[in-house]
Structures are given as C-alpha cells and as structure tokens.
N, C-alpha and C positions, 0 to 999 in steps of 0.2 A: 504494500500500500504506500503510495507516495504521499508527500506532505499535503498536497492539495486535496486528495481523497480523505485523508485523516481530518483535515480542517472541515470539509463538507459534512462528514459523518458526525463530528463533534458538535458542529453548529446546529445541525438538525436535532441531535439528541438533547443538547442542553436547552434549546428553545422549547422542545416538547416537554422536558422535565419541569420547566418554569410555567408550563401551561399557556404559552404565548402563541398566538397566531402569527403567521408571517407578517401580516399587516401591522400588528402591534409592535413587533420587534423592529421592523423597518422604520416605523415612525419614531420609536425611542432612539434608534441609532442614527437617524437622519439620512437614510438611504431609501431608494425606491423598493417596493415589494418585488418587482421583477428582477432587480439586481440581486436582492437577497435570495430569491428563488434560484437564480443561476449559480450563486455561491454554494447553496445547499446541494445542487446537482453536481458540483465540481467542474462546471463549465468555465468559470472565470477564476482568475487569481485575485486575491484580496491584498491590498496594500497594508502596511503596518498601521497606518492611520485608521483604516476601516476595521482591522482586527481589534484595535484599541477601542473604537467606538462601540463595536458589537459586544466586547467584553464588559465595558461599562454598562451598557444597556441590560446585559444578562446578570450583572453584579457578580462577576467572576474575574479571576486573573486571566490575562490574555494567554498565558501558557496552556491553560486548559483547552483552548481551541486548537492548539498545535500539537498536543500530546498524541503520539502514535500508540495504538493499542499494542499490548505485548503479543509476541508471536505465539501461536498455539504450541503448547508443550514447553514454553519457556518458564523458567522459575521466576517467581516474584518475591521480593523481600517482604 
C-alpha cells in the first residue's frame, strides 16, 4: 500500500469514526466535497496544508492520516 492509498483509507475511516458526512468535513476543512471525495478515493495527492486542515477538522494529529497499517503477520509492540 503506498502512502496515498494509506492516506485515503485513513481519511475515510477517521471521518466515518467521527460520524461526519463528506459535506460536513469538507466544510470544516475549507475544501470542496468533490475534492474530499477524490482524496478518499486516492485519486488526488493532498498537500501538507490540506492534510493539516483535515487533521484539525477531525481533531487528530496529522500523522494519523499518514500512518500505514502494519503488514499482515507483522509483530506489533
């Protein structure tokens, strides 16, 4: 999984965990809903500025959006 795919997966997962619709998160982050949709599909790259705005809107640290999931069978601490 590349970083863009990890970002897209995390963004969608974290938005859903907060119970936010795409429209709501897009409004809070100051981006269009269609742009947010494309980010969640992994179609667009996000700038650091946008990652920061999305993290602020989700009330999380930006690193949570970039964290790659552990590989299957990998040991975790």
